[in-house]
N, C-alpha and C positions, 0 to 999 in steps of 0.2 A: 322537219320531217323528211325522211328519206323516201324517194320515189321508187316505184317498182323498176322503172327504166334504168335508174342509177345502179341498182343492185344487179340487174341483168347484164349491164355493161361490164361491171366488175367481174361477174361470174364468167362471162364470155372471155374476157382478158385472161382470167385465171386459167381457164381451160386451154386457151391457145398457147400460153407460155408453158404450161405443164406439158402439152403435147410436143412443143418445140424442144423442150428439155429432153424428153424421152427419145425423140428422133436423133438429136445431136449426140446423146449418150450412146445410142446404138451405133451411129456412124463412127463415133470415136472408138468403140469397141471392135468394130469390124474393119477399121482403116488398114490400108496395106502399106502406108509409109508413115514415118514419124511426124512429118509436117502436117499431114491431114489429120492424124490422130490428135496432135496438140491443138490444131485449129478447132476441131469438133469438140474437144474437151473444154476449151475456153468458151465455146458457144453454149455448151450444156451448163457450165457453171453460171454464165450470165443469165440464161433462161431460168435456172433454179432460183437465182436471186430475184428476178422479176416475178416469178411465181410466188415466192414468199411475200413480196411487197403487195401483190394483188390479194393474197390470202389475208394479210393483215388489214388491208383496206376493206375487204368484204366483212371481216369480223367486226371492224369498227362500224360499218354501215348497219349491219344486223343488230349490233348492240345498241346503236342509237335509235333504231326503229322499234325496239321492244320496250314496253313500259318497265319502270324500275321494279315494280312489285311482282314481276313474273320471273319464275326461276324454273330450271329444269329439274325434274324429279330424279333422284339418285337411284331409283329402283324401277323394276318392270311393272307395268300396270297389272299384268297377270303373272303370278309368281308361284311355281311349284315349290312346295315346302318339303323338307326331308321326312316329315311325318306321313306323307302321302296325301296331304290336303293341298288345296289350292287357295292362294290369297289373291283377292282382286282389290286393287287400289283405285279409288275413284274420288270424285268431288261431288258434293251435293249442290242443291240450288243456291246455297249461300257461300260456295267455294270452300266449305269445310272438308277436311280430309276424311274419307270413309274407307274402312278396310273390311272387306267381307272374307270370312274364312269358311270355305266349303269343303265337303268331302269330295272325292273323285266323282262319285255318282251324282252329287248335287251339281258339280261344275259341268259335267256332261249334259245334264238336264237343262241347266240355265243356258249353256251354249246352243243346244238344239232349239230351245224356245227363241233365243235371240236371232238365230239363223232363219227360223221360220218367219218371225216378224219382219226381218229385213227383206226376205224374199217377197212377202206380201206387200210391203211398202214399195219396193222396186217395181213390182207388177202394177200396182195402182198408179205409179208415176209414168208408166209406159215402157219401162225396161222389162223385157221378158227374160227371167232367170232361166227358164226351161230351155231356151235356145242355146245357152252357154254350157249346159250340163250334158254329159254323155248320155245316150239313151240307156234305159234299163233293159236287161236281157229279157227276151220273150219268155223263156222258161227258167225261172229263178232256181229251180232245183238242179238243173243241169250245170249251172255256173257256180255252184258252191262246192268248194273242195277243202280238205283238211290242210291247214298250214303246216309247214315243216316244223317238227319239234325242235326246241332249242337244245344245243348240246348239253348233255347231262340233265335234261329236263325230265320231270316225272309227270305222269298223267296223260290224258288224251290231248292231242293237238287241237287248238281252236279251229273253228270253221271260218274260212275267209271267202267272201264273195269274189267273183271274177274268174278269169282264166287261170288255171294252175300254173305255177312257174315250171320252166323246163327242168327235167330231171338232171341232176348232177351225177355224172358217172363216178363210180367209186374206184379209187386207185387199186390196181392189182399188185399184190405183193408176190414177188418171185423168190 
C-alpha cells in the first residue's frame, strides 16, 4: 500500500524538477554567450529527464494505490446535448451507471434545488454561505437593466440584474 507521504514526496520532486527545467530553459534562451547557453540547455534537458522520471514514478504510485476495479469515466458527469437537453451521469447505491436526461428547464430546477440543499447543509454544519455571497442590492428595480442585444438578434433584450455595462462608443465614419 502506498502512503500519502510517498506520493507527496514524489509530487514535490516532480514540481521542483519541472520548475528547475523551466528556469534553466529560460536562462538558456536569454544567455548572452554560447557557453552559458549550452550549459543552461544541458541543465534544462537533465531537469526534463528527471521530471519525466518523477512523473512516471508518480503514475506508478497512483496506479498501485487505486483498486483494480476503479476506472476513470470517459465522459463528463454533466453533459450538454446537441438537442438542448442535459445528460447527468451518476452511480446509484449499488454502483450501477445511471443516466438522467433533462430538459434545460428541468436541469436548472434540479441545479437550484441542489444548490439550496447544499447551502442548508453547509449552514447546519456551521459554515455560513451568506458571508461568502455578495450582498443583494437594496433596490432591486434600480439594478435591473436590459442586456445588450446580440448582433443580428431579434426581439427585446433580456433583463439582467446588476450594474449595466459601460457604453461602448460607436465608431465614427468620415
